[in-house]
C-alpha positions as YAML, in Angstrom:
chain: A
units: angstrom
residues:
- id: 1
  name: MET
  ca: [89.62, 75.61, 130.30]
- id: 2
  name: ALA
  ca: [86.46, 77.57, 129.77]
- id: 3
  name: PHE
  ca: [84.79, 75.55, 132.76]
- id: 4
  name: GLY
  ca: [87.80, 76.26, 135.09]
- id: 5
  name: PHE
  ca: [88.34, 79.92, 134.27]
- id: 6
  name: GLY
  ca: [84.78, 80.76, 133.53]
- id: 7
  name: ARG
  ca: [82.58, 78.59, 135.91]
- id: 8
  name: LEU
  ca: [85.15, 77.84, 138.81]
- id: 9
  name: ARG
  ca: [86.73, 81.42, 138.21]
- id: 10
  name: LEU
  ca: [90.11, 79.75, 138.80]
- id: 11
  name: SER
  ca: [93.27, 81.27, 138.07]
- id: 12
  name: PRO
  ca: [95.66, 79.94, 135.34]
- id: 13
  name: PRO
  ca: [98.03, 78.64, 137.94]
- id: 14
  name: ALA
  ca: [95.60, 77.31, 140.08]
- id: 15
  name: PHE
  ca: [93.69, 75.58, 137.05]
- id: 16
  name: TRP
  ca: [97.00, 74.12, 135.74]
- id: 17
  name: ARG
  ca: [97.79, 72.74, 138.92]
- id: 18
  name: MET
  ca: [94.54, 70.86, 139.38]
- id: 19
  name: THR
  ca: [94.85, 67.12, 138.86]
- id: 20
  name: PRO
  ca: [92.26, 65.54, 136.27]
- id: 21
  name: ARG
  ca: [90.62, 63.76, 139.23]
- id: 22
  name: GLU
  ca: [90.48, 67.20, 141.10]
- id: 23
  name: LEU
  ca: [88.64, 68.68, 137.56]
- id: 24
  name: ALA
  ca: [86.27, 65.71, 137.16]
- id: 25
  name: ALA
  ca: [85.17, 66.20, 140.53]
- id: 26
  name: ALA
  ca: [84.46, 69.91, 140.30]
- id: 27
  name: LEU
  ca: [82.53, 68.99, 136.83]
- id: 28
  name: ARG
  ca: [80.24, 66.48, 138.69]
- id: 29
  name: ALA
  ca: [79.42, 68.96, 141.51]
- id: 30
  name: PHE
  ca: [78.14, 70.98, 138.50]
- id: 31
  name: ALA
  ca: [76.70, 68.40, 136.11]
- id: 32
  name: GLY
  ca: [75.87, 65.53, 138.14]
- id: 33
  name: PRO
  ca: [77.14, 61.95, 138.04]
- id: 34
  name: ALA
  ca: [78.00, 60.78, 134.40]
- id: 35
  name: ARG
  ca: [75.21, 59.27, 132.30]
- id: 36
  name: ALA
  ca: [75.40, 56.00, 130.65]
- id: 37
  name: PRO
  ca: [76.22, 56.04, 127.02]
- id: 38
  name: LEU
  ca: [73.59, 55.95, 124.28]
- id: 39
  name: ASP
  ca: [72.66, 52.12, 123.36]
- id: 40
  name: ARG
  ca: [71.42, 50.60, 120.41]
- id: 41
  name: ALA
  ca: [68.01, 50.88, 121.24]
- id: 42
  name: GLY
  ca: [68.17, 54.30, 122.30]
- id: 43
  name: LEU
  ca: [69.71, 55.29, 119.19]
- id: 44
  name: ALA
  ca: [66.92, 53.54, 117.19]
- id: 45
  name: ALA
  ca: [64.46, 55.39, 119.40]
- id: 46
  name: LEU
  ca: [65.90, 58.89, 118.44]
- id: 47
  name: MET
  ca: [66.19, 58.13, 115.17]
- id: 48
  name: ALA
  ca: [62.61, 57.06, 114.68]
- id: 49
  name: ARG
  ca: [61.62, 60.26, 116.38]
- id: 50
  name: PHE
  ca: [63.78, 62.52, 114.73]
- id: 51
  name: PRO
  ca: [64.03, 60.98, 111.12]
- id: 52
  name: ASP
  ca: [65.84, 63.78, 109.05]
...
């Protein structure tokens, strides 16, 4: 909702009429394509880098 109202400046009726697919397309326009989830090796690297 914050993205729709704040960043896209949609009115409440326009926001609630959006389909999930339309909202996802708007998010991709701002954030780019989704990144792959972190794998075990990536997690291990982060844990080694930030041991706290």
